[in-house]
N, C-alpha and C positions, 0 to 999 in steps of 0.2 A: 630105904633111901631118904636123904635129908630133904628139907623143904626146897632147897635150891638145886638139887641134883636130880635131874630127870633123865637118867641114862642107865641102860642095862649093863650088866657085868661084862659081857664080851666087848662092848664098845668102849667102856671105861678102860678095860685092860689094854685094848689096842691104842688108845690115846696115850696111856702111860708108857707103853712100849715105844711109841714113836718119840716121846720125850727122852727116854733112855738112849735111843739110837740116834738122836739128833746129831751129836758130834761125829758119829761113825758115818752117817749119810754125808756129812760135810767132807770127811776124809776120802770118800769114794768120788764124789762129784767135783771137788775142788781140783782134782788132777786132770779134768777134762775141759774141753772148750765150752763156753757158755751156751751156745746154740744147741750143742749136743746134750748139755746138761738138762735143758728144758725137756727134750724128748725122753731122756733116760729117767728124769725125775718123775714124770707122769707114770712111766712103767713101774718104778719103784713103789710109789705110794699106793698103787693098785694091787700089789702083791699080798697074798695071805701072810699071816704072821711068820710062819716057819720059813717061807721063801724070802721074806724081807730080811730076817735075821741072817740067813745064809748069804744073801747078796751084799750086806753091808757090815755085819758085826765083826768079821775077822776073828781076832784072838779073843774078843769079848763075847763070842757066840754062846758059850756055856753060861756066862752071867746073864745074858739076855733071856735064855731059856728059863733060868731060875727066876728072873723077874716075872715072867709069865706064870710059872707054876705057883709061885708064892703070892701072887696078887690077891689082895683082900679088898673086894669092892666096898664093903661096909667101912673099913678103916680109911680107904681112899676118900669116900664120901664125907666122912667126918673131918678129914684134913681140909677138904675143899670148903666145907661149911665154916671151919675155924678161920679160914682165910677170906671168907665172904666171897667165894668164887662159885659161880653156878656152872652147871654142865647139862647139855641136852644132846641126846643121841638121835640117830636117824630113824629109830623106831618110835620116837615120841611124836605126839601130835603137834608139839611146839617146834619141831625141827623144820627149818625153811625148806619147803618142797622144791624151791627153785634150784637148790644145790644138787638135786637128783640128776640133772643134766650132765654133771661132771662124771667122767669115767672113773675118776679117783676121788669121788666125793668123800670128805672127811667123815668118819663114823661118829665123831663126837665133836662138839664145839664147847670149849670152856670160855666163860665170859664173866664180866664184872657185874652181871645181873642174872636173873633167873631165865630159864627157857621161855617162860610165859612172857617176860619182857621182850625177849628177842622176837618171839612170834608177833607181838604187838607192833614192833618196829618194822617187821618185814611183811606185815599183812597186806599192805598196799604195794605199789610199784616203787622201786628204789633205783637210784642213779649213782653210778660210780664216777667220781671226778678224779682224774689222775694226771700226773705230769711231772715236770722236771723238779728236782730238788733245788737246783740253782736257777730259779726262774727269773724272768725279767719282770720289771714293775708292771708291764702290760699283762703278763701271764698271771701274776699274783692278783691283780685287780679283777681280771675276768673270772678267776677261780672263786674269789670272794663273792662277787656279784652273782655268779651262777649258784653257789652254795646258799647265799641269802635268799635268792628268788625261789629256789626249790624248797628251802626250809619254810619260807613264808607260806608256800602252797601246801605244806604238810607232807612233802615227799622226802623220804629218808635219803640222806647223802652218805654214800659209802666211800671210804678212802683208807689209806694205810698209815696215817699219822706221821708220814715222813715230813721233812723240811719242804719248804716251797709250796707247790701247788696243793698237795694233800692238806697241809695245815691251814692254808688260806681258805680252802673249800669248807673245811669243818668249822672254822671260825665264822664264816658267813652264815652257815646253816644254824649254828648255835645262837648267833646274834639275832637271828630272826625267830628264835624260839622253836626251831625245827628239830626233827629227829636225826641224830648222827650215829653212824655205825663205823667204828674203827676196826679194821682187821689187822692184827699184829703179827709180826714175824716171830716174835718170842712168845712166852706165856702171856696170859691176859693181864698179869700183874707186872709185866716188864715193858713199860713204855720205852720206845726207841725212836728217835734219840732222846736223851734225858732232857735236852733243852725244851722239849715239848711237854714236859711234865704238867705244867699248868693247863695246857689244852687237854691233856689226857684226863686230868681231874674233872674238867668241865664235861667231857664226854662220859666219864664214869657217873657223874651226877645226873646228867640230862639225857644220855643215850646209852650206848653199850660198847665195850671193847671186847672182841672175841678172838680166839685162836684155836688151832687144832692141836696144840700141845699144852700140857698142863702148866700150872703156875710154877714160876721159878726157872723156866728154861730160857736161856739167852738166845737171841737170834743168830743164825748162821747165814752164810751167803745163799745157800739153797733155799732158806726159809722165805726169802723175799719173792722169788717167782712162785713158790708154793702158795703164799698168802694171796698173790695176785689172782690165782685161779678162783679162790674163794670170793674175792671182791667181785670178779666178773660173774660168778655163779649167783651171787645174792642180788644182782642188778638186772633190771630190764634193759638198761642202756648204759654203756660205758663211754665216757667222754674224755678224750685226750685233749687237755686244755693247752698244753705247750710241752713239746718234747722234741729232742734231737732224733736223728735216725742213724744208727740204732739207739734204742733207749729201753730201759726197763719198763717204762710206762706202756710201750707198745706190746709187751708180753700180755698185759691185761686185756688190751683190745684184741689180741690174737685169740685168747681164750674165749672172749665174748663172741667173736665171729664163729668160732668152732661150735659153739652152742646154739648158733642161730639167733643170738641177741643183737640188738641194734648197736652199731659202732658209730660214734659221732666224734667230731673234732672242731676245735675253734680255729679259724683261719688266722695265720700270722703273716708277717712280712715275707715276701717271696725270697729275699736274700738273707734271712735270719737263720742261723744254724739251729737255734732253739725251736724254730717253727717247722723245720724240715719234716719231722715225724708226723705232726698234725696235718701239714699241707699234703703230704704224700697219701695219707689216709683219705683225705677229701678227693684227691685224684682218683683213688681206687673206689670211690662211691660212698664214702662215709657221709652221714648226715652232717650238714653244715650248721654249726651252732654259734650264734652271736648274742644270744640272750637266754634267760631262763624260760621265756615264753616259747622259744623254739622247741625246747624239750617238753614243756607241758603240752603243747599242741600235738607233738608226736606221740606222747604217752596216752593222752586222754581224748584227742580229737581237737580240731581247731576251735578255740574259744570255750572249750568245755570246762577248763579250770583256769580262769584268769588270775593273775597276780592281784593281791590287794592293792587298791589304788594308792599311788604316791600322794603325799600331801602337796597341794599346790604351793608354788613359791609365794612368799609374802609380798614380793614386789618384782617388777620386771627386771631382767638381768641388766647390769650396768654395762654399757658399751665398752668402757675401758677394761672391765673384767673379761669381756668376750675377746677383746684384742689380745690380752695377756694369755688367756687360755689357748687361743689359736697359735700363738707363738710358742708356747710350751709344747703343744701337740706337734708342732713342726720340729721339735727337738732343738730349738735355738738355745744358745747359752745366754748368760745374763745381759751381755752387750746386745745381742740380737733382740732379746725381749724388750730392752730399753728402747731400741730404735723402732721396733714395731709399734710399741705403745706410746712412743713420744714422751717418755718419762726419764728423769734423771735416775741414777742407780739407786739412790736412797729410797725414793718413792716406789720404784719398781719392786725393791726387796720388801718394803712394807706391804704392798699389795699382794705379793706372793705369799708372805706369811699369813695374811688374812685368808687367802684362798686355801692355804694348806690347813688352817684351822677349820675351815668350812668343809674340808674333805674333797675339794675340787682338784687339788694337785697333791703330789707326794714327792718328797725329797729323798734321794737315795744316799748311800753311804759316801759317795763322792761329792755330794752337794748339788748334784744336778736335779732339776725339777722335771716331773713327768705328770701328764694328764691322767687322772683316774678314769677307770672304765665307765 
């Protein structure tokens, strides 16, 4: 085996078989309802090779059998090495033991780094931060701050590289110099969506992206709930930052709960559709999370792993700035902000621009201002 491939032949063969069968799995599951897909998917991925082929391959069954018979582990390893892709199987000491709690644990993980690097990133406790793709400014800020706090404390942040909450959580972790693990729905060399390519490259450089299918495989609809189970399996805690109900993010928390892992949620506005999923989890007993400290206290014990101290402010807060920030937090428009602060429009906009540059407020695509977390 090559330097980056730490996987036995049967596990490598299974991984490549799953890659071959990926479009056929999609053909079977995409004809069924999503909730039933989840149950059926777990049964499919736990099937032995021959039964999996029989269940999904259809007219391609003979070709799938040929793929198995003609599989060359040495040649496959050389191809992975040429693409600078690592692989680690469940028989390796570097395979994350936390994944053994899954009834359909992937036999091999392909990644943008070696199995040793994956073992390093999963040696301690990891936290999955998940949520809506079309998140609110509040949700994005909370995801970023949670990711940054966990990263600063050396806790690996697991997510799926999706738009919205996933991307914000990983950016926060990386900005703090923390360890980031992206679980992809396609191959480890297929970042999705492509708009997150820059973030993927940062994770490639400073963390790791992993997948249960080999390089070159595009994501399918079934691939996303499949990767969610791996995210939950890698993590001691799964946090739903912001999600509607129903939501794909809740699939991850369901997997976490089934494995006996901690499920947590960030509370949102009671009447916000995007907060319904997280708020319902809290009703059902999920850990309430309002800061990274909440997660660190739950993982390591209260006060056992404090965040690095923030730098003190150079000067006391300006009362005018405080007034503007309170108006922004109350979701006032520019006229309301002007009235609250007692400023003409021009001066209020100048103050808002200054606060935006300082990171205290954020402007959305419609030009409205929002208080950062």
